[in-house]
C-alpha positions in Angstrom: -81.2 155.9 146.1 -79.4 157.5 143.4 -81.6 160.5 143.7 -81.3 161.2 147.5 -77.8 161.2 147.3 -77.4 163.4 144.3 -80.3 165.8 145.4 -78.3 165.9 149.0 -74.9 166.6 146.8 -76.8 169.6 144.9 -78.5 170.5 148.2 -75.2 170.9 150.2 -74.1 173.3 147.4 -77.2 175.1 147.3 -77.2 175.9 151.4 -73.6 177.0 151.1 -71.8 177.0 154.6 -74.1 178.2 157.5 -72.6 181.1 159.2 -75.7 182.5 161.3 -78.1 179.9 164.0 -80.7 180.3 161.7 -78.7 178.7 158.9 -77.1 176.4 161.0 -80.7 175.0 162.1 -81.6 174.9 158.6 -78.7 173.0 157.8 -79.1 170.3 160.5 -82.8 169.6 159.4 -81.5 169.7 156.2 -79.0 166.5 157.3 -81.8 164.9 159.2 -84.3 164.6 156.2 -81.4 163.6 153.7 -80.4 160.7 156.2 -84.0 159.9 156.3 -84.4 159.8 152.4 -81.1 157.9 151.7 -82.2 155.7 154.5 -85.4 155.0 153.1 -84.6 154.4 149.9 -81.6 151.7 150.5 -84.5 150.0 153.0 -87.2 149.6 150.5 -84.8 149.0 146.9 -81.2 147.5 147.9 -81.2 143.7 147.4 -80.3 142.2 150.7 -76.7 141.2 149.9 -73.5 141.6 151.3 -73.4 145.5 150.2 -77.0 146.3 152.4 -75.6 144.1 155.3 -72.4 146.4 155.4 -74.6 149.7 154.9 -76.5 148.8 157.8 -73.9 147.6 160.0 -72.1 150.6 159.4 -75.0 152.4 160.6 -75.5 150.5 164.0 -71.8 150.6 164.9 -71.7 154.6 164.0 -75.5 155.2 165.5 -74.0 153.2 168.9 -70.9 155.6 168.8 -72.5 158.9 168.0 -75.4 158.0 171.1 -72.5 157.3 173.8 -71.0 160.1 172.8 -73.8 162.3 173.1 -74.5 161.1 176.6 -71.3 161.1 177.8 -70.8 164.9 177.2 -74.3 165.8 178.9 -73.1 163.3 181.7 -69.4 164.1 182.2 -69.0 167.9 180.6 -72.2 170.5 180.0 -73.3 171.0 183.6 -71.3 174.3 184.9 -69.7 174.2 188.1 -72.1 175.1 191.3 -75.3 174.0 189.0 -77.3 171.5 191.1 -77.6 168.2 189.8 -81.6 167.7 189.2 -81.7 171.5 189.1 -83.3 173.6 186.5 -80.8 173.7 184.1 -79.6 170.1 184.4 -83.0 169.2 183.8 -83.5 171.4 180.7 -80.2 169.8 179.3 -81.2 166.1 179.6 -84.5 167.2 178.2 -82.9 168.8 175.4 -80.8 165.7 174.9 -83.6 163.5 174.8 -84.9 166.1 171.9 -82.2 165.4 170.0 -82.0 161.8 169.7 -86.0 162.1 169.2 -86.5 160.1 172.1 -88.5 162.6 174.6 -91.9 161.3 173.5 -90.4 158.1 173.7 -88.9 158.8 177.4 -92.4 159.7 178.5 -94.2 156.6 176.9 -91.8 154.2 178.8 -91.3 155.9 181.9 -94.6 158.2 182.5 -92.8 160.8 185.2 -90.0 164.0 185.0 -86.9 163.3 183.4 -84.2 161.9 185.6 -80.8 161.2 184.3 -80.8 157.6 185.8 -83.5 156.7 183.9 -82.2 158.4 180.4 -79.2 156.3 180.7 -81.7 153.6 180.9 -83.1 154.1 177.8 -80.4 155.4 175.9 -78.3 152.8 177.5 -80.2 149.6 178.1 -83.4 149.7 176.5 -84.1 147.5 173.6 -87.2 149.2 172.5 -85.4 152.4 171.8 -83.4 152.2 168.5 -80.8 154.6 169.2 -79.7 152.8 172.7 -76.6 151.2 172.7 -77.8 147.2 173.6 -80.3 147.8 170.6 -77.7 148.9 168.3 -75.7 145.9 169.4 -78.5 143.9 168.9 -78.5 144.9 165.3 -74.7 144.4 164.7 -75.0 141.0 165.1 -77.9 140.4 163.3 -76.3 142.2 160.4 -73.0 140.0 161.2 -74.8 137.2 160.9 -76.2 137.7 157.6 -72.8 138.4 156.5 -71.6 135.1 157.8 -74.5 133.3 156.2 -73.7 135.2 152.9 -69.9 134.3 153.0 -70.8 130.9 154.5 -68.1 131.4 158.0 -68.3 133.1 161.1 -65.1 135.0 162.5 -64.0 137.0 165.2 -65.9 139.8 164.5 -69.3 137.5 165.4 -68.0 136.3 168.2 -66.8 139.5 169.7 -70.3 141.2 168.5 -72.3 138.3 170.3 -70.1 138.6 173.5 -71.0 142.2 174.1 -74.7 141.6 173.7 -74.6 138.7 175.9 -72.8 141.8 178.3 -75.9 144.5 177.8 -78.4 141.4 178.1 -77.1 140.9 181.9 -76.2 144.4 182.8 -78.3 146.7 185.2 -78.1 150.8 184.8 -78.2 150.4 188.8 -74.6 148.9 188.3 -73.8 151.1 185.5 -74.1 154.2 188.2 -72.0 152.6 190.8 -69.2 152.0 188.5 -69.6 154.9 187.1 -71.4 156.3 184.0 -68.3 157.8 182.3 -66.0 154.8 182.6 -68.7 152.5 180.8 -69.2 154.8 178.2 -65.4 155.2 177.4 -65.1 151.6 177.7 -68.2 151.0 175.6 -66.5 153.4 173.2 -62.9 151.3 173.1 -64.6 148.0 172.4 -66.7 149.4 169.5 -63.4 150.5 167.7 -62.1 147.1 168.4 -65.3 145.6 166.9 -65.1 147.8 163.6 -61.4 146.8 163.6 -62.3 143.3 163.6 -64.9 143.7 160.9 -62.3 145.5 158.8 -59.6 142.9 159.5 -62.4 140.1 158.5 -63.7 141.2 155.5 -61.5 144.3 154.0 -58.1 143.6 154.1 
């Protein structure tokens, strides 16, 4: 794990600040490979104690936040005025979003049809088999918090808040989410995710 982190530090110094499109692409590839190296090293070598569970907990909270923001930007902001929903540009943007979260193959495996916005949202919000989905991240958050509760010998507000949110995901349907507004749903999720982070900080770090 130390070698992975040290290699990342040295690699950043060697790459420098990206100024061209090709440089930026190489930089992002470096970030992806470094992240995988750190995650792989930690999962294979660290003791399963509170340090490891906090590391995994932070990963799950951040992953959920990033997935929600990517989905919201595409749905709420990216399609220019005058462009048709379901048109060629809309299809290209949804496909690009799936590629960026490494989910295009998973989408085709699960739904076996062309890319449709409500199915992309279903995959990235409610599908527990998709590790980047909000529901999957919430399941991991609950699991890691329960591990911490076992290590520290008590449960608290963070565990209760996380469990309640997981119950909401288990009862949710993508049709209801779209009917009430995907943007509004995601904004509510982000607020709750931040509140959960604050509860964890208050319970364990203050």
